MDAnalysis code that builds the backbone (N, CA, C; Angstrom):
import MDAnalysis as mda
import numpy as np

u = mda.Universe.empty(243, n_residues=81, atom_resindex=np.repeat(np.arange(81), 3), trajectory=True)
u.add_TopologyAttr("name", ["N", "CA", "C"] * 81)
u.add_TopologyAttr("resid", np.arange(1, 82))
u.add_TopologyAttr("resname", ["MET", "ALA", "ASN", "ARG", "LEU", "HIS", "LEU", "VAL", "PHE", "GLY", "GLY", "GLU", "LEU", "VAL", "ASP", "THR", "SER", "LYS", "SER", "THR", "PHE", "ARG", "ASN", "VAL", "ASP", "GLU", "ILE", "ASP", "ILE", "VAL", "GLY", "ILE", "PHE", "PRO", "ASN", "TYR", "ALA", "THR", "ALA", "TYR", "ASP", "ALA", "TRP", "LYS", "ALA", "ALA", "ALA", "GLN", "ARG", "SER", "VAL", "ASP", "ASN", "ALA", "HIS", "MET", "ARG", "TYR", "PHE", "ILE", "ALA", "HIS", "LEU", "HIS", "ARG", "LEU", "ARG", "ASP", "GLU", "GLU", "GLN", "ASP", "ALA", "GLY", "GLU", "GLU", "ALA", "PRO", "LEU", "SER", "GLN"])
u.atoms.positions = np.array([
    [-17.044, -34.480, 87.669],
    [-16.146, -35.419, 87.131],
    [-16.499, -36.838, 87.668],
    [-16.501, -37.796, 86.849],
    [-16.834, -39.141, 87.237],
    [-15.734, -39.731, 88.042],
    [-16.054, -40.628, 88.964],
    [-15.108, -41.400, 89.793],
    [-14.371, -42.381, 88.870],
    [-13.109, -42.446, 89.074],
    [-12.302, -43.436, 88.381],
    [-11.711, -44.424, 89.395],
    [-12.550, -45.269, 89.925],
    [-12.149, -46.201, 90.992],
    [-11.265, -47.242, 90.493],
    [-10.342, -47.632, 91.347],
    [-9.333, -48.676, 91.081],
    [-9.198, -49.583, 92.281],
    [-9.198, -50.865, 92.063],
    [-9.102, -51.873, 93.115],
    [-7.699, -52.441, 92.998],
    [-6.977, -52.496, 94.162],
    [-5.641, -53.111, 94.212],
    [-5.832, -54.430, 95.029],
    [-5.330, -55.508, 94.423],
    [-5.463, -56.827, 95.071],
    [-4.350, -57.685, 94.625],
    [-4.082, -58.783, 95.327],
    [-3.001, -59.667, 94.947],
    [-3.087, -60.988, 95.728],
    [-2.196, -61.838, 95.398],
    [-2.072, -63.154, 96.083],
    [-1.031, -64.017, 95.428],
    [-0.906, -65.187, 95.895],
    [0.102, -66.067, 95.428],
    [-0.442, -66.872, 94.208],
    [0.356, -66.863, 93.158],
    [-0.061, -67.489, 91.870],
    [0.430, -68.890, 91.805],
    [-0.271, -69.771, 91.088],
    [0.115, -71.124, 90.846],
    [1.333, -71.129, 89.988],
    [1.316, -70.347, 88.937],
    [2.358, -70.333, 87.930],
    [2.507, -68.786, 87.557],
    [3.793, -68.332, 87.645],
    [4.026, -66.899, 87.398],
    [3.780, -66.435, 85.933],
    [3.620, -67.420, 85.054],
    [3.324, -67.044, 83.692],
    [1.785, -66.881, 83.392],
    [1.028, -67.127, 84.493],
    [-0.446, -67.062, 84.359],
    [-0.967, -66.204, 85.538],
    [-2.228, -65.901, 85.550],
    [-2.827, -65.161, 86.607],
    [-3.863, -66.017, 87.412],
    [-3.500, -67.248, 87.681],
    [-4.365, -68.129, 88.457],
    [-3.840, -68.141, 89.930],
    [-4.750, -67.718, 90.855],
    [-4.381, -67.703, 92.251],
    [-4.320, -69.149, 92.840],
    [-3.354, -69.343, 93.698],
    [-3.161, -70.605, 94.381],
    [-4.331, -70.860, 95.335],
    [-4.775, -69.830, 96.014],
    [-5.894, -69.945, 96.961],
    [-6.667, -68.653, 96.969],
    [-7.844, -68.650, 96.339],
    [-8.628, -67.413, 96.256],
    [-9.126, -66.933, 97.656],
    [-9.151, -67.852, 98.582],
    [-9.581, -67.402, 99.998],
    [-8.541, -66.559, 100.664],
    [-7.307, -66.538, 100.106],
    [-6.224, -65.810, 100.706],
    [-5.819, -64.539, 99.896],
    [-6.709, -64.144, 98.967],
    [-6.426, -62.962, 98.158],
    [-6.401, -61.737, 99.077],
    [-5.327, -60.961, 98.917],
    [-5.174, -59.733, 99.737],
    [-5.827, -58.576, 98.997],
    [-6.914, -58.064, 99.571],
    [-7.538, -56.846, 99.054],
    [-6.898, -55.672, 99.721],
    [-6.064, -54.931, 98.963],
    [-5.358, -53.801, 99.510],
    [-6.309, -52.643, 99.683],
    [-7.223, -52.429, 98.658],
    [-8.172, -51.341, 98.835],
    [-8.732, -50.841, 97.493],
    [-9.630, -49.891, 97.594],
    [-10.206, -49.209, 96.446],
    [-9.729, -47.769, 96.556],
    [-9.294, -47.255, 95.430],
    [-8.686, -45.970, 95.431],
    [-9.345, -45.053, 94.370],
    [-9.415, -43.726, 94.579],
    [-10.185, -42.795, 93.726],
    [-9.538, -42.430, 92.441],
    [-8.195, -42.749, 92.284],
    [-7.551, -42.462, 90.990],
    [-6.324, -43.435, 90.871],
    [-5.811, -43.472, 89.671],
    [-4.740, -44.347, 89.314],
    [-3.470, -44.101, 90.135],
    [-3.155, -42.875, 90.367],
    [-1.955, -42.542, 91.063],
    [-1.882, -43.095, 92.428],
    [-2.973, -42.944, 93.212],
    [-2.968, -43.532, 94.558],
    [-3.070, -45.065, 94.529],
    [-3.748, -45.577, 93.519],
    [-3.827, -47.060, 93.393],
    [-2.375, -47.588, 93.056],
    [-1.717, -46.883, 92.208],
    [-0.340, -47.271, 91.846],
    [0.571, -47.298, 93.092],
    [0.492, -46.266, 93.926],
    [1.279, -46.154, 95.084],
    [1.003, -47.353, 96.037],
    [-0.294, -47.709, 96.180],
    [-0.625, -48.865, 97.046],
    [-0.190, -50.176, 96.454],
    [-0.307, -50.287, 95.076],
    [0.208, -51.458, 94.403],
    [1.663, -51.666, 94.609],
    [2.422, -50.591, 94.442],
    [3.886, -50.628, 94.604],
    [4.298, -51.027, 96.001],
    [3.634, -50.437, 97.028],
    [3.938, -50.725, 98.387],
    [3.643, -52.211, 98.717],
    [2.522, -52.715, 98.245],
    [2.142, -54.126, 98.423],
    [3.136, -55.077, 97.737],
    [3.482, -54.723, 96.557],
    [4.411, -55.577, 95.743],
    [5.809, -55.564, 96.417],
    [6.217, -54.443, 96.955],
    [7.521, -54.348, 97.609],
    [7.534, -55.178, 98.936],
    [6.425, -55.224, 99.641],
    [6.299, -55.995, 100.853],
    [6.410, -57.493, 100.609],
    [6.071, -57.950, 99.409],
    [6.056, -59.363, 99.074],
    [7.206, -59.746, 98.120],
    [8.203, -58.939, 98.076],
    [9.298, -59.106, 97.019],
    [10.015, -60.441, 97.287],
    [10.008, -60.975, 98.541],
    [10.697, -62.231, 98.756],
    [10.003, -63.451, 98.285],
    [8.746, -63.316, 97.842],
    [7.926, -64.428, 97.401],
    [7.752, -64.242, 95.865],
    [8.467, -65.033, 95.051],
    [8.437, -64.846, 93.677],
    [6.981, -65.160, 93.048],
    [6.154, -65.857, 93.765],
    [4.841, -66.190, 93.218],
    [3.737, -65.195, 93.605],
    [4.139, -64.188, 94.444],
    [3.128, -63.164, 94.788],
    [3.045, -62.157, 93.669],
    [1.805, -61.763, 93.356],
    [1.571, -60.728, 92.350],
    [0.465, -59.850, 92.801],
    [0.570, -58.562, 92.569],
    [-0.532, -57.617, 92.831],
    [-0.933, -56.971, 91.571],
    [-2.217, -56.630, 91.494],
    [-2.815, -56.112, 90.295],
    [-3.668, -54.853, 90.619],
    [-3.831, -54.036, 89.594],
    [-4.733, -52.872, 89.691],
    [-5.823, -53.119, 88.646],
    [-7.084, -53.208, 89.213],
    [-8.267, -53.397, 88.448],
    [-8.936, -52.051, 88.249],
    [-9.286, -51.639, 87.040],
    [-9.920, -50.418, 86.749],
    [-11.418, -50.602, 86.857],
    [-11.919, -50.371, 88.131],
    [-13.404, -50.611, 88.370],
    [-14.280, -49.700, 87.530],
    [-13.786, -48.553, 87.278],
    [-14.628, -47.615, 86.432],
    [-14.870, -48.177, 85.052],
    [-14.076, -49.038, 84.565],
    [-14.306, -49.627, 83.210],
    [-15.405, -50.696, 83.271],
    [-15.755, -51.156, 84.438],
    [-16.815, -52.212, 84.619],
    [-18.174, -51.637, 84.628],
    [-18.255, -50.341, 84.737],
    [-19.592, -49.655, 84.885],
    [-19.916, -48.966, 83.578],
    [-21.251, -49.003, 83.288],
    [-21.761, -48.310, 82.065],
    [-22.533, -47.057, 82.685],
    [-21.907, -45.884, 82.594],
    [-22.554, -44.702, 83.160],
    [-23.835, -44.327, 82.479],
    [-24.051, -44.807, 81.241],
    [-25.258, -44.433, 80.544],
    [-26.407, -45.332, 80.859],
    [-26.123, -46.475, 81.517],
    [-27.142, -47.483, 81.829],
    [-27.916, -46.988, 83.129],
    [-29.264, -47.226, 83.098],
    [-30.073, -46.893, 84.214],
    [-29.685, -47.817, 85.379],
    [-29.687, -47.284, 86.619],
    [-29.230, -48.021, 87.810],
    [-30.131, -49.255, 88.062],
    [-31.374, -49.264, 87.634],
    [-32.319, -50.373, 87.844],
    [-32.213, -51.406, 86.676],
    [-31.581, -51.039, 85.639],
    [-31.522, -51.849, 84.424],
    [-30.342, -52.848, 84.602],
    [-30.475, -54.071, 84.259],
    [-29.364, -55.036, 84.299],
    [-28.747, -55.211, 82.975],
    [-27.447, -55.136, 82.973],
    [-26.722, -55.304, 81.700],
    [-26.715, -56.712, 81.252],
    [-26.859, -56.948, 79.965],
    [-26.779, -58.319, 79.451],
    [-25.368, -58.916, 79.619],
    [-25.287, -60.191, 79.963],
    [-24.019, -60.828, 80.143],
    [-23.522, -61.334, 78.789],
    [-22.260, -61.092, 78.506],
    [-21.652, -61.608, 77.267],
    [-21.113, -62.979, 77.486],
    [-21.174, -63.844, 76.496],
    [-20.778, -65.206, 76.653],
    [-19.516, -65.476, 75.852],
])
């Protein structure tokens, strides 16, 4: 079975209607998790810790969607513009 890695991260947003971080140097990397369930639990805990700051947001990034399992490890994927 292929790994389904998920990254949980967050930080303070400039505007809560957008996903632009106020300071990217202060992004909180919670961790990388092997499945969605554990990533969700980590996301929920981080979000609850920051509940007093309305501009803090945490996200789950599906790292497995960024990889092309069919592509050779030495081959570089073309960048889309």
